[in-house]
PDBQT receptor file of N, H, CA, C and O in Angstrom, charges set to zero:
ATOM      1  N   ALA A   1     -31.781  31.023  13.623  1.00  0.00    +0.000 N 
ATOM      2  CA  ALA A   1     -33.557  31.508  14.026  1.00  0.00    +0.000 C 
ATOM      3  C   ALA A   1     -33.358  32.920  14.872  1.00  0.00    +0.000 C 
ATOM      4  O   ALA A   1     -32.557  32.933  15.806  1.00  0.00    +0.000 OA
ATOM      5  N   PHE A   2     -33.970  33.887  14.584  1.00  0.00    +0.000 N 
ATOM      6  H   PHE A   2     -34.620  33.876  13.824  1.00  0.00    +0.000 HD
ATOM      7  CA  PHE A   2     -33.986  35.027  14.925  1.00  0.00    +0.000 C 
ATOM      8  C   PHE A   2     -35.180  35.303  15.814  1.00  0.00    +0.000 C 
ATOM      9  O   PHE A   2     -36.185  34.805  15.307  1.00  0.00    +0.000 OA
ATOM     10  N   PRO A   3     -35.415  35.874  16.880  1.00  0.00    +0.000 N 
ATOM     11  CA  PRO A   3     -36.572  35.951  17.479  1.00  0.00    +0.000 C 
ATOM     12  C   PRO A   3     -37.384  36.114  16.891  1.00  0.00    +0.000 C 
ATOM     13  O   PRO A   3     -37.308  36.828  15.891  1.00  0.00    +0.000 OA
ATOM     14  N   GLU A   4     -39.132  35.176  17.490  1.00  0.00    +0.000 N 
ATOM     15  H   GLU A   4     -39.193  34.597  18.302  1.00  0.00    +0.000 HD
ATOM     16  CA  GLU A   4     -40.611  35.234  16.729  1.00  0.00    +0.000 C 
ATOM     17  C   GLU A   4     -40.962  36.722  16.967  1.00  0.00    +0.000 C 
ATOM     18  O   GLU A   4     -41.857  37.131  16.227  1.00  0.00    +0.000 OA
ATOM     19  N   GLU A   5     -40.291  37.902  18.114  1.00  0.00    +0.000 N 
ATOM     20  H   GLU A   5     -39.564  37.570  18.715  1.00  0.00    +0.000 HD
ATOM     21  CA  GLU A   5     -41.064  38.968  18.449  1.00  0.00    +0.000 C 
ATOM     22  C   GLU A   5     -40.748  40.091  17.057  1.00  0.00    +0.000 C 
ATOM     23  O   GLU A   5     -41.636  40.921  16.863  1.00  0.00    +0.000 OA
ATOM     24  N   LEU A   6     -39.483  40.125  16.079  1.00  0.00    +0.000 N 
ATOM     25  H   LEU A   6     -38.761  39.451  16.237  1.00  0.00    +0.000 HD
ATOM     26  CA  LEU A   6     -39.197  40.748  15.436  1.00  0.00    +0.000 C 
ATOM     27  C   LEU A   6     -40.219  41.028  13.939  1.00  0.00    +0.000 C 
ATOM     28  O   LEU A   6     -40.445  41.817  13.022  1.00  0.00    +0.000 OA
ATOM     29  N   VAL A   7     -40.540  39.879  14.460  1.00  0.00    +0.000 N 
ATOM     30  H   VAL A   7     -40.356  39.238  15.204  1.00  0.00    +0.000 HD
ATOM     31  CA  VAL A   7     -41.475  39.253  12.829  1.00  0.00    +0.000 C 
ATOM     32  C   VAL A   7     -42.688  39.624  12.989  1.00  0.00    +0.000 C 
ATOM     33  O   VAL A   7     -43.304  40.199  12.092  1.00  0.00    +0.000 OA
ATOM     34  N   LYS A   8     -43.355  39.267  14.493  1.00  0.00    +0.000 N 
ATOM     35  H   LYS A   8     -42.855  38.800  15.222  1.00  0.00    +0.000 HD
ATOM     36  CA  LYS A   8     -44.924  39.479  14.374  1.00  0.00    +0.000 C 
ATOM     37  C   LYS A   8     -45.445  40.782  14.470  1.00  0.00    +0.000 C 
ATOM     38  O   LYS A   8     -46.667  40.799  14.324  1.00  0.00    +0.000 OA
ATOM     39  N   THR A   9     -44.750  42.251  14.735  1.00  0.00    +0.000 N 
ATOM     40  H   THR A   9     -43.758  42.237  14.854  1.00  0.00    +0.000 HD
ATOM     41  CA  THR A   9     -45.552  43.432  14.623  1.00  0.00    +0.000 C 
ATOM     42  C   THR A   9     -45.622  44.042  12.941  1.00  0.00    +0.000 C 
ATOM     43  O   THR A   9     -46.058  45.122  12.542  1.00  0.00    +0.000 OA
ATOM     44  N   PRO A  10     -45.046  42.958  12.209  1.00  0.00    +0.000 N 
ATOM     45  CA  PRO A  10     -45.016  43.289  10.491  1.00  0.00    +0.000 C 
ATOM     46  C   PRO A  10     -45.825  42.679  10.094  1.00  0.00    +0.000 C 
ATOM     47  O   PRO A  10     -46.558  43.028   9.169  1.00  0.00    +0.000 OA
ATOM     48  N   ILE A  11     -45.907  41.279  10.891  1.00  0.00    +0.000 N 
ATOM     49  H   ILE A  11     -45.312  40.995  11.643  1.00  0.00    +0.000 HD
ATOM     50  CA  ILE A  11     -46.976  40.623   9.967  1.00  0.00    +0.000 C 
ATOM     51  C   ILE A  11     -48.402  41.034  10.293  1.00  0.00    +0.000 C 
ATOM     52  O   ILE A  11     -49.428  41.115   9.617  1.00  0.00    +0.000 OA
ATOM     53  N   LEU A  12     -48.090  41.277  11.623  1.00  0.00    +0.000 N 
ATOM     54  H   LEU A  12     -47.257  41.211  12.172  1.00  0.00    +0.000 HD
ATOM     55  CA  LEU A  12     -49.910  41.929  12.097  1.00  0.00    +0.000 C 
ATOM     56  C   LEU A  12     -50.212  43.081  11.225  1.00  0.00    +0.000 C 
ATOM     57  O   LEU A  12     -51.305  43.065  10.659  1.00  0.00    +0.000 OA
ATOM     58  N   ALA A  13     -49.401  44.098  11.024  1.00  0.00    +0.000 N 
ATOM     59  H   ALA A  13     -48.514  44.111  11.484  1.00  0.00    +0.000 HD
ATOM     60  CA  ALA A  13     -49.253  45.533  10.382  1.00  0.00    +0.000 C 
ATOM     61  C   ALA A  13     -49.403  45.386   8.903  1.00  0.00    +0.000 C 
ATOM     62  O   ALA A  13     -49.907  46.368   8.357  1.00  0.00    +0.000 OA
ATOM     63  N   CYS A  14     -49.123  44.510   8.225  1.00  0.00    +0.000 N 
ATOM     64  H   CYS A  14     -48.714  43.712   8.667  1.00  0.00    +0.000 HD
ATOM     65  CA  CYS A  14     -49.231  44.174   6.283  1.00  0.00    +0.000 C 
ATOM     66  C   CYS A  14     -49.989  43.159   6.575  1.00  0.00    +0.000 C 
ATOM     67  O   CYS A  14     -50.753  43.472   5.662  1.00  0.00    +0.000 OA
ATOM     68  N   THR A  15     -50.462  42.263   6.992  1.00  0.00    +0.000 N 
ATOM     69  H   THR A  15     -49.841  42.008   7.734  1.00  0.00    +0.000 HD
ATOM     70  CA  THR A  15     -51.132  41.054   6.651  1.00  0.00    +0.000 C 
ATOM     71  C   THR A  15     -52.828  40.934   7.216  1.00  0.00    +0.000 C 
ATOM     72  O   THR A  15     -52.795  40.874   8.445  1.00  0.00    +0.000 OA
ATOM     73  N   PRO A  16     -54.233  40.883   6.709  1.00  0.00    +0.000 N 
ATOM     74  CA  PRO A  16     -55.235  40.484   7.652  1.00  0.00    +0.000 C 
ATOM     75  C   PRO A  16     -54.872  38.873   8.011  1.00  0.00    +0.000 C 
ATOM     76  O   PRO A  16     -54.133  38.022   7.514  1.00  0.00    +0.000 OA
ATOM     77  N   GLU A  17     -55.565  38.917   8.857  1.00  0.00    +0.000 N 
ATOM     78  H   GLU A  17     -56.166  39.607   9.260  1.00  0.00    +0.000 HD
ATOM     79  CA  GLU A  17     -55.781  37.485   9.361  1.00  0.00    +0.000 C 
ATOM     80  C   GLU A  17     -55.827  36.421   7.799  1.00  0.00    +0.000 C 
ATOM     81  O   GLU A  17     -55.672  37.201   6.860  1.00  0.00    +0.000 OA
ATOM     82  N   GLY A  18     -55.910  35.660   7.521  1.00  0.00    +0.000 N 
ATOM     83  H   GLY A  18     -56.036  35.026   8.284  1.00  0.00    +0.000 HD
ATOM     84  CA  GLY A  18     -56.159  35.147   6.318  1.00  0.00    +0.000 C 
ATOM     85  C   GLY A  18     -55.486  35.259   4.885  1.00  0.00    +0.000 C 
ATOM     86  O   GLY A  18     -55.740  34.871   3.744  1.00  0.00    +0.000 OA
ATOM     87  N   GLY A  19     -54.309  36.130   5.653  1.00  0.00    +0.000 N 
ATOM     88  H   GLY A  19     -54.103  36.445   6.580  1.00  0.00    +0.000 HD
ATOM     89  CA  GLY A  19     -53.718  37.042   4.488  1.00  0.00    +0.000 C 
ATOM     90  C   GLY A  19     -52.364  35.958   4.141  1.00  0.00    +0.000 C 
ATOM     91  O   GLY A  19     -52.329  34.871   4.717  1.00  0.00    +0.000 OA
ATOM     92  N   ILE A  20     -51.401  36.306   3.275  1.00  0.00    +0.000 N 
ATOM     93  H   ILE A  20     -51.429  37.189   2.807  1.00  0.00    +0.000 HD
ATOM     94  CA  ILE A  20     -50.278  35.447   2.482  1.00  0.00    +0.000 C 
ATOM     95  C   ILE A  20     -49.252  36.519   3.289  1.00  0.00    +0.000 C 
ATOM     96  O   ILE A  20     -49.304  37.749   3.287  1.00  0.00    +0.000 OA
ATOM     97  N   VAL A  21     -48.170  35.503   4.076  1.00  0.00    +0.000 N 
ATOM     98  H   VAL A  21     -48.127  34.504   4.078  1.00  0.00    +0.000 HD
ATOM     99  CA  VAL A  21     -46.969  36.272   4.040  1.00  0.00    +0.000 C 
ATOM    100  C   VAL A  21     -45.779  35.585   3.448  1.00  0.00    +0.000 C 
ATOM    101  O   VAL A  21     -45.442  34.425   3.684  1.00  0.00    +0.000 OA
ATOM    102  N   LEU A  22     -45.119  36.524   2.565  1.00  0.00    +0.000 N 
ATOM    103  H   LEU A  22     -45.393  37.466   2.373  1.00  0.00    +0.000 HD
ATOM    104  CA  LEU A  22     -43.957  35.869   1.579  1.00  0.00    +0.000 C 
ATOM    105  C   LEU A  22     -42.874  36.208   2.014  1.00  0.00    +0.000 C 
ATOM    106  O   LEU A  22     -42.551  37.341   2.373  1.00  0.00    +0.000 OA
ATOM    107  N   ASP A  23     -41.951  34.817   2.013  1.00  0.00    +0.000 N 
ATOM    108  H   ASP A  23     -42.214  33.897   1.722  1.00  0.00    +0.000 HD
ATOM    109  CA  ASP A  23     -40.461  34.895   3.158  1.00  0.00    +0.000 C 
ATOM    110  C   ASP A  23     -39.780  34.284   1.644  1.00  0.00    +0.000 C 
ATOM    111  O   ASP A  23     -39.872  33.104   1.307  1.00  0.00    +0.000 OA
ATOM    112  N   PRO A  24     -39.069  35.392   0.809  1.00  0.00    +0.000 N 
ATOM    113  CA  PRO A  24     -38.000  34.797  -0.190  1.00  0.00    +0.000 C 
ATOM    114  C   PRO A  24     -37.395  33.660   0.141  1.00  0.00    +0.000 C 
ATOM    115  O   PRO A  24     -37.470  32.514  -0.301  1.00  0.00    +0.000 OA
ATOM    116  N   PHE A  25     -36.250  34.601   1.735  1.00  0.00    +0.000 N 
ATOM    117  H   PHE A  25     -36.190  35.532   2.095  1.00  0.00    +0.000 HD
ATOM    118  CA  PHE A  25     -35.546  34.077   2.530  1.00  0.00    +0.000 C 
ATOM    119  C   PHE A  25     -35.712  32.995   3.386  1.00  0.00    +0.000 C 
ATOM    120  O   PHE A  25     -34.844  33.094   4.254  1.00  0.00    +0.000 OA
ATOM    121  N   VAL A  26     -36.471  31.907   3.589  1.00  0.00    +0.000 N 
ATOM    122  H   VAL A  26     -37.176  31.827   2.884  1.00  0.00    +0.000 HD
ATOM    123  CA  VAL A  26     -36.908  31.324   4.544  1.00  0.00    +0.000 C 
ATOM    124  C   VAL A  26     -36.088  30.978   5.586  1.00  0.00    +0.000 C 
ATOM    125  O   VAL A  26     -36.619  30.932   6.696  1.00  0.00    +0.000 OA
ATOM    126  N   GLY A  27     -35.183  30.781   5.515  1.00  0.00    +0.000 N 
ATOM    127  H   GLY A  27     -34.753  30.818   4.613  1.00  0.00    +0.000 HD
ATOM    128  CA  GLY A  27     -33.905  29.899   6.008  1.00  0.00    +0.000 C 
ATOM    129  C   GLY A  27     -34.666  29.243   7.415  1.00  0.00    +0.000 C 
ATOM    130  O   GLY A  27     -35.465  28.389   7.031  1.00  0.00    +0.000 OA
ATOM    131  N   SER A  28     -34.672  29.334   8.532  1.00  0.00    +0.000 N 
ATOM    132  H   SER A  28     -34.023  30.028   8.844  1.00  0.00    +0.000 HD
ATOM    133  CA  SER A  28     -34.910  28.025   9.396  1.00  0.00    +0.000 C 
ATOM    134  C   SER A  28     -36.223  28.185   9.670  1.00  0.00    +0.000 C 
ATOM    135  O   SER A  28     -36.774  27.441  10.481  1.00  0.00    +0.000 OA
ATOM    136  N   GLY A  29     -36.959  29.280   8.961  1.00  0.00    +0.000 N 
ATOM    137  H   GLY A  29     -36.512  29.885   8.303  1.00  0.00    +0.000 HD
ATOM    138  CA  GLY A  29     -38.820  29.267   8.696  1.00  0.00    +0.000 C 
ATOM    139  C   GLY A  29     -39.387  30.045  10.245  1.00  0.00    +0.000 C 
ATOM    140  O   GLY A  29     -40.614  29.950  10.283  1.00  0.00    +0.000 OA
ATOM    141  N   THR A  30     -38.927  30.644  11.282  1.00  0.00    +0.000 N 
ATOM    142  H   THR A  30     -37.930  30.721  11.252  1.00  0.00    +0.000 HD
ATOM    143  CA  THR A  30     -39.150  31.573  11.850  1.00  0.00    +0.000 C 
ATOM    144  C   THR A  30     -40.091  32.608  11.794  1.00  0.00    +0.000 C 
ATOM    145  O   THR A  30     -40.555  33.125  12.811  1.00  0.00    +0.000 OA
ATOM    146  N   THR A  31     -40.457  33.005  10.417  1.00  0.00    +0.000 N 
ATOM    147  H   THR A  31     -40.080  32.586   9.591  1.00  0.00    +0.000 HD
ATOM    148  CA  THR A  31     -41.272  34.060   9.841  1.00  0.00    +0.000 C 
ATOM    149  C   THR A  31     -42.367  33.232   9.271  1.00  0.00    +0.000 C 
ATOM    150  O   THR A  31     -43.453  33.784   9.095  1.00  0.00    +0.000 OA
ATOM    151  N   ALA A  32     -42.187  31.668   8.885  1.00  0.00    +0.000 N 
ATOM    152  H   ALA A  32     -41.304  31.220   9.028  1.00  0.00    +0.000 HD
ATOM    153  CA  ALA A  32     -43.510  30.865   8.643  1.00  0.00    +0.000 C 
ATOM    154  C   ALA A  32     -44.197  30.273   9.692  1.00  0.00    +0.000 C 
ATOM    155  O   ALA A  32     -45.281  29.695   9.770  1.00  0.00    +0.000 OA
ATOM    156  N   ILE A  33     -43.028  30.640  10.740  1.00  0.00    +0.000 N 
ATOM    157  H   ILE A  33     -42.148  31.110  10.676  1.00  0.00    +0.000 HD
ATOM    158  CA  ILE A  33     -44.267  29.729  12.363  1.00  0.00    +0.000 C 
ATOM    159  C   ILE A  33     -44.518  30.822  12.877  1.00  0.00    +0.000 C 
ATOM    160  O   ILE A  33     -44.261  30.732  14.078  1.00  0.00    +0.000 OA
ATOM    161  N   VAL A  34     -44.890  31.834  12.617  1.00  0.00    +0.000 N 
ATOM    162  H   VAL A  34     -45.098  31.908  11.641  1.00  0.00    +0.000 HD
ATOM    163  CA  VAL A  34     -45.372  33.212  13.526  1.00  0.00    +0.000 C 
ATOM    164  C   VAL A  34     -46.162  33.777  12.360  1.00  0.00    +0.000 C 
ATOM    165  O   VAL A  34     -46.980  34.668  12.591  1.00  0.00    +0.000 OA
ATOM    166  N   ALA A  35     -45.997  33.366  11.231  1.00  0.00    +0.000 N 
ATOM    167  H   ALA A  35     -45.333  32.642  11.043  1.00  0.00    +0.000 HD
ATOM    168  CA  ALA A  35     -47.390  33.727  10.273  1.00  0.00    +0.000 C 
ATOM    169  C   ALA A  35     -48.396  32.771  10.638  1.00  0.00    +0.000 C 
ATOM    170  O   ALA A  35     -49.526  33.258  10.642  1.00  0.00    +0.000 OA
ATOM    171  N   LYS A  36     -48.330  31.601  10.935  1.00  0.00    +0.000 N 
ATOM    172  H   LYS A  36     -47.412  31.205  10.932  1.00  0.00    +0.000 HD
ATOM    173  CA  LYS A  36     -49.208  30.541  11.069  1.00  0.00    +0.000 C 
ATOM    174  C   LYS A  36     -49.666  30.148  12.635  1.00  0.00    +0.000 C 
ATOM    175  O   LYS A  36     -50.520  29.329  12.974  1.00  0.00    +0.000 OA
ATOM    176  N   LYS A  37     -48.658  31.164  13.642  1.00  0.00    +0.000 N 
ATOM    177  H   LYS A  37     -47.965  31.830  13.367  1.00  0.00    +0.000 HD
ATOM    178  CA  LYS A  37     -49.258  31.382  14.712  1.00  0.00    +0.000 C 
ATOM    179  C   LYS A  37     -50.584  32.397  15.391  1.00  0.00    +0.000 C 
ATOM    180  O   LYS A  37     -51.353  32.424  16.352  1.00  0.00    +0.000 OA
ATOM    181  N   LEU A  38     -50.130  33.383  13.813  1.00  0.00    +0.000 N 
ATOM    182  H   LEU A  38     -49.505  33.360  13.032  1.00  0.00    +0.000 HD
ATOM    183  CA  LEU A  38     -51.115  34.432  13.992  1.00  0.00    +0.000 C 
ATOM    184  C   LEU A  38     -52.631  34.397  12.698  1.00  0.00    +0.000 C 
ATOM    185  O   LEU A  38     -53.476  35.243  12.407  1.00  0.00    +0.000 OA
ATOM    186  N   SER A  39     -52.444  33.391  12.356  1.00  0.00    +0.000 N 
ATOM    187  H   SER A  39     -51.758  32.704  12.592  1.00  0.00    +0.000 HD
ATOM    188  CA  SER A  39     -53.379  32.931  11.597  1.00  0.00    +0.000 C 
ATOM    189  C   SER A  39     -53.046  33.486   9.613  1.00  0.00    +0.000 C 
ATOM    190  O   SER A  39     -53.884  33.673   8.730  1.00  0.00    +0.000 OA
ATOM    191  N   ARG A  40     -51.802  33.576   9.562  1.00  0.00    +0.000 N 
ATOM    192  H   ARG A  40     -51.121  33.424  10.279  1.00  0.00    +0.000 HD
ATOM    193  CA  ARG A  40     -52.061  33.595   8.120  1.00  0.00    +0.000 C 
ATOM    194  C   ARG A  40     -51.439  32.299   7.646  1.00  0.00    +0.000 C 
ATOM    195  O   ARG A  40     -51.003  31.408   8.375  1.00  0.00    +0.000 OA
ATOM    196  N   ASN A  41     -51.464  32.324   5.890  1.00  0.00    +0.000 N 
ATOM    197  H   ASN A  41     -51.818  33.047   5.298  1.00  0.00    +0.000 HD
ATOM    198  CA  ASN A  41     -50.866  31.780   5.302  1.00  0.00    +0.000 C 
ATOM    199  C   ASN A  41     -49.255  32.387   4.817  1.00  0.00    +0.000 C 
ATOM    200  O   ASN A  41     -48.799  33.530   4.809  1.00  0.00    +0.000 OA
ATOM    201  N   TYR A  42     -48.753  31.261   4.490  1.00  0.00    +0.000 N 
ATOM    202  H   TYR A  42     -49.124  30.332   4.496  1.00  0.00    +0.000 HD
ATOM    203  CA  TYR A  42     -46.952  31.903   4.622  1.00  0.00    +0.000 C 
ATOM    204  C   TYR A  42     -46.980  30.755   2.826  1.00  0.00    +0.000 C 
ATOM    205  O   TYR A  42     -47.355  29.627   2.506  1.00  0.00    +0.000 OA
ATOM    206  N   ILE A  43     -46.280  32.060   2.083  1.00  0.00    +0.000 N 
ATOM    207  H   ILE A  43     -45.976  32.977   2.343  1.00  0.00    +0.000 HD
ATOM    208  CA  ILE A  43     -44.885  31.137   1.011  1.00  0.00    +0.000 C 
ATOM    209  C   ILE A  43     -43.636  30.923   1.586  1.00  0.00    +0.000 C 
ATOM    210  O   ILE A  43     -43.779  31.529   2.648  1.00  0.00    +0.000 OA
ATOM    211  N   GLY A  44     -42.585  30.500   1.600  1.00  0.00    +0.000 N 
ATOM    212  H   GLY A  44     -42.468  30.008   0.738  1.00  0.00    +0.000 HD
ATOM    213  CA  GLY A  44     -41.459  30.343   1.902  1.00  0.00    +0.000 C 
ATOM    214  C   GLY A  44     -40.549  29.424   0.982  1.00  0.00    +0.000 C 
ATOM    215  O   GLY A  44     -40.736  28.255   0.643  1.00  0.00    +0.000 OA
ATOM    216  N   MET A  45     -39.442  30.349   0.657  1.00  0.00    +0.000 N 
ATOM    217  H   MET A  45     -39.290  31.298   0.933  1.00  0.00    +0.000 HD
ATOM    218  CA  MET A  45     -38.418  29.533  -0.512  1.00  0.00    +0.000 C 
ATOM    219  C   MET A  45     -37.187  30.312  -0.003  1.00  0.00    +0.000 C 
ATOM    220  O   MET A  45     -36.953  31.374   0.573  1.00  0.00    +0.000 OA
ATOM    221  N   ASP A  46     -36.518  29.253  -0.502  1.00  0.00    +0.000 N 
ATOM    222  H   ASP A  46     -36.708  28.390  -0.970  1.00  0.00    +0.000 HD
ATOM    223  CA  ASP A  46     -35.038  29.267   0.177  1.00  0.00    +0.000 C 
ATOM    224  C   ASP A  46     -34.028  28.647  -1.300  1.00  0.00    +0.000 C 
ATOM    225  O   ASP A  46     -34.319  27.647  -1.957  1.00  0.00    +0.000 OA
ATOM    226  N   LEU A  47     -32.774  29.597  -1.552  1.00  0.00    +0.000 N 
ATOM    227  H   LEU A  47     -32.538  30.408  -1.018  1.00  0.00    +0.000 HD
ATOM    228  CA  LEU A  47     -32.171  28.686  -2.836  1.00  0.00    +0.000 C 
ATOM    229  C   LEU A  47     -31.042  27.537  -2.042  1.00  0.00    +0.000 C 
ATOM    230  O   LEU A  47     -30.290  26.835  -2.717  1.00  0.00    +0.000 OA
ATOM    231  N   ASN A  48     -31.078  27.479  -0.266  1.00  0.00    +0.000 N 
ATOM    232  H   ASN A  48     -31.689  28.050   0.283  1.00  0.00    +0.000 HD
ATOM    233  CA  ASN A  48     -30.375  26.377  -0.062  1.00  0.00    +0.000 C 
ATOM    234  C   ASN A  48     -31.473  25.671   0.420  1.00  0.00    +0.000 C 
ATOM    235  O   ASN A  48     -32.386  26.020   1.169  1.00  0.00    +0.000 OA
ATOM    236  N   GLY A  49     -31.124  24.164  -0.377  1.00  0.00    +0.000 N 
ATOM    237  H   GLY A  49     -30.382  23.880  -0.985  1.00  0.00    +0.000 HD
ATOM    238  CA  GLY A  49     -32.145  23.138   0.625  1.00  0.00    +0.000 C 
ATOM    239  C   GLY A  49     -32.463  22.856   1.707  1.00  0.00    +0.000 C 
ATOM    240  O   GLY A  49     -33.556  22.696   2.251  1.00  0.00    +0.000 OA
ATOM    241  N   GLU A  50     -30.656  22.746   2.277  1.00  0.00    +0.000 N 
ATOM    242  H   GLU A  50     -29.768  22.876   1.835  1.00  0.00    +0.000 HD
ATOM    243  CA  GLU A  50     -30.835  22.017   3.556  1.00  0.00    +0.000 C 
ATOM    244  C   GLU A  50     -31.459  23.849   4.725  1.00  0.00    +0.000 C 
ATOM    245  O   GLU A  50     -31.495  23.935   5.952  1.00  0.00    +0.000 OA
ATOM    246  N   TYR A  51     -31.699  24.576   4.043  1.00  0.00    +0.000 N 
ATOM    247  H   TYR A  51     -31.670  24.506   3.046  1.00  0.00    +0.000 HD
ATOM    248  CA  TYR A  51     -32.334  25.244   5.162  1.00  0.00    +0.000 C 
ATOM    249  C   TYR A  51     -33.825  25.480   4.963  1.00  0.00    +0.000 C 
ATOM    250  O   TYR A  51     -34.631  25.904   5.792  1.00  0.00    +0.000 OA
ATOM    251  N   ALA A  52     -34.067  25.060   3.480  1.00  0.00    +0.000 N 
ATOM    252  H   ALA A  52     -33.413  24.716   2.806  1.00  0.00    +0.000 HD
ATOM    253  CA  ALA A  52     -35.460  25.060   3.094  1.00  0.00    +0.000 C 
ATOM    254  C   ALA A  52     -36.061  23.279   3.959  1.00  0.00    +0.000 C 
ATOM    255  O   ALA A  52     -37.226  22.954   4.193  1.00  0.00    +0.000 OA
ATOM    256  N   ALA A  53     -34.990  22.594   4.199  1.00  0.00    +0.000 N 
ATOM    257  H   ALA A  53     -34.045  22.858   4.009  1.00  0.00    +0.000 HD
ATOM    258  CA  ALA A  53     -35.595  21.274   5.106  1.00  0.00    +0.000 C 
ATOM    259  C   ALA A  53     -35.761  21.422   6.213  1.00  0.00    +0.000 C 
ATOM    260  O   ALA A  53     -36.580  20.631   6.681  1.00  0.00    +0.000 OA
ATOM    261  N   ILE A  54     -35.088  22.525   7.309  1.00  0.00    +0.000 N 
ATOM    262  H   ILE A  54     -34.423  23.168   6.929  1.00  0.00    +0.000 HD
ATOM    263  CA  ILE A  54     -35.444  22.468   8.391  1.00  0.00    +0.000 C 
ATOM    264  C   ILE A  54     -35.850  23.174   8.567  1.00  0.00    +0.000 C 
ATOM    265  O   ILE A  54     -36.012  23.200   9.787  1.00  0.00    +0.000 OA
ATOM    266  N   ALA A  55     -36.598  24.731   7.736  1.00  0.00    +0.000 N 
ATOM    267  H   ALA A  55     -36.466  24.710   6.745  1.00  0.00    +0.000 HD
ATOM    268  CA  ALA A  55     -38.127  24.772   7.729  1.00  0.00    +0.000 C 
ATOM    269  C   ALA A  55     -39.270  24.098   7.790  1.00  0.00    +0.000 C 
ATOM    270  O   ALA A  55     -40.234  24.259   8.539  1.00  0.00    +0.000 OA
ATOM    271  N   ALA A  56     -39.083  23.333   6.945  1.00  0.00    +0.000 N 
ATOM    272  H   ALA A  56     -38.300  23.202   6.337  1.00  0.00    +0.000 HD
ATOM    273  CA  ALA A  56     -40.366  22.682   6.895  1.00  0.00    +0.000 C 
ATOM    274  C   ALA A  56     -39.881  21.584   7.734  1.00  0.00    +0.000 C 
ATOM    275  O   ALA A  56     -40.139  20.679   6.939  1.00  0.00    +0.000 OA
ATOM    276  N   GLU A  57     -39.549  21.191   8.394  1.00  0.00    +0.000 N 
ATOM    277  H   GLU A  57     -39.340  21.926   9.039  1.00  0.00    +0.000 HD
ATOM    278  CA  GLU A  57     -39.251  20.634   9.270  1.00  0.00    +0.000 C 
ATOM    279  C   GLU A  57     -40.150  21.198  10.818  1.00  0.00    +0.000 C 
ATOM    280  O   GLU A  57     -40.992  20.664  11.540  1.00  0.00    +0.000 OA
ATOM    281  N   ARG A  58     -39.474  22.482  10.826  1.00  0.00    +0.000 N 
ATOM    282  H   ARG A  58     -38.789  22.916  10.239  1.00  0.00    +0.000 HD
ATOM    283  CA  ARG A  58     -39.948  23.070  11.684  1.00  0.00    +0.000 C 
ATOM    284  C   ARG A  58     -41.345  23.730  11.934  1.00  0.00    +0.000 C 
ATOM    285  O   ARG A  58     -41.755  23.890  13.084  1.00  0.00    +0.000 OA
ATOM    286  N   VAL A  59     -42.142  24.150  10.723  1.00  0.00    +0.000 N 
ATOM    287  H   VAL A  59     -41.809  24.020   9.789  1.00  0.00    +0.000 HD
ATOM    288  CA  VAL A  59     -43.263  24.560  10.299  1.00  0.00    +0.000 C 
ATOM    289  C   VAL A  59     -44.445  22.942  10.575  1.00  0.00    +0.000 C 
ATOM    290  O   VAL A  59     -45.469  22.661  11.199  1.00  0.00    +0.000 OA
ATOM    291  N   GLY A  60     -43.507  22.304   9.694  1.00  0.00    +0.000 N 
ATOM    292  H   GLY A  60     -42.676  22.533   9.187  1.00  0.00    +0.000 HD
ATOM    293  CA  GLY A  60     -44.442  20.568  10.065  1.00  0.00    +0.000 C 
ATOM    294  C   GLY A  60     -44.185  20.467  11.498  1.00  0.00    +0.000 C 
ATOM    295  O   GLY A  60     -45.287  20.033  11.837  1.00  0.00    +0.000 OA
ATOM    296  N   SER A  61     -43.623  20.542  12.412  1.00  0.00    +0.000 N 
ATOM    297  H   SER A  61     -42.728  20.895  12.138  1.00  0.00    +0.000 HD
ATOM    298  CA  SER A  61     -43.699  20.210  13.872  1.00  0.00    +0.000 C 
ATOM    299  C   SER A  61     -44.629  20.891  14.475  1.00  0.00    +0.000 C 
ATOM    300  O   SER A  61     -45.285  20.465  15.425  1.00  0.00    +0.000 OA
ATOM    301  N   LEU A  62     -44.761  22.177  13.874  1.00  0.00    +0.000 N 
ATOM    302  H   LEU A  62     -44.227  22.522  13.102  1.00  0.00    +0.000 HD
ATOM    303  CA  LEU A  62     -46.249  23.241  14.667  1.00  0.00    +0.000 C 
ATOM    304  C   LEU A  62     -47.343  22.705  14.514  1.00  0.00    +0.000 C 
ATOM    305  O   LEU A  62     -48.115  22.595  15.467  1.00  0.00    +0.000 OA
ATOM    306  N   ILE A  63     -47.794  22.035  12.679  1.00  0.00    +0.000 N 
ATOM    307  H   ILE A  63     -47.167  22.124  11.905  1.00  0.00    +0.000 HD
ATOM    308  CA  ILE A  63     -49.170  21.896  12.387  1.00  0.00    +0.000 C 
ATOM    309  C   ILE A  63     -49.120  20.597  12.954  1.00  0.00    +0.000 C 
ATOM    310  O   ILE A  63     -50.239  20.121  13.149  1.00  0.00    +0.000 OA
ATOM    311  N   TYR A  64     -48.160  19.877  13.278  1.00  0.00    +0.000 N 
ATOM    312  H   TYR A  64     -47.252  20.263  13.120  1.00  0.00    +0.000 HD
ATOM    313  CA  TYR A  64     -48.862  18.084  13.457  1.00  0.00    +0.000 C 
ATOM    314  C   TYR A  64     -48.422  18.177  15.038  1.00  0.00    +0.000 C 
ATOM    315  O   TYR A  64     -48.121  17.038  15.394  1.00  0.00    +0.000 OA
ATOM    316  N   SER A  65     -48.296  18.977  15.959  1.00  0.00    +0.000 N 
ATOM    317  H   SER A  65     -48.540  19.903  15.669  1.00  0.00    +0.000 HD
ATOM    318  CA  SER A  65     -48.085  18.804  17.330  1.00  0.00    +0.000 C 
ATOM    319  C   SER A  65     -49.315  18.731  18.310  1.00  0.00    +0.000 C 
ATOM    320  O   SER A  65     -49.133  18.579  19.518  1.00  0.00    +0.000 OA
TER     321      SER A  65
């Protein structure tokens, strides 16, 4: 995972609240987590199913905590 601050500025600059953030290389889900915290929707995908599962778990824990 990389620092959340790294993607915060581009998300705020490029998407309105309620907009959609696309991350075609979701990895561990940091971009999706920041998008959710900033009230953006997100679409994340990854060729590696293990990373997609990690991202789903991390984002799910944010939503259901």
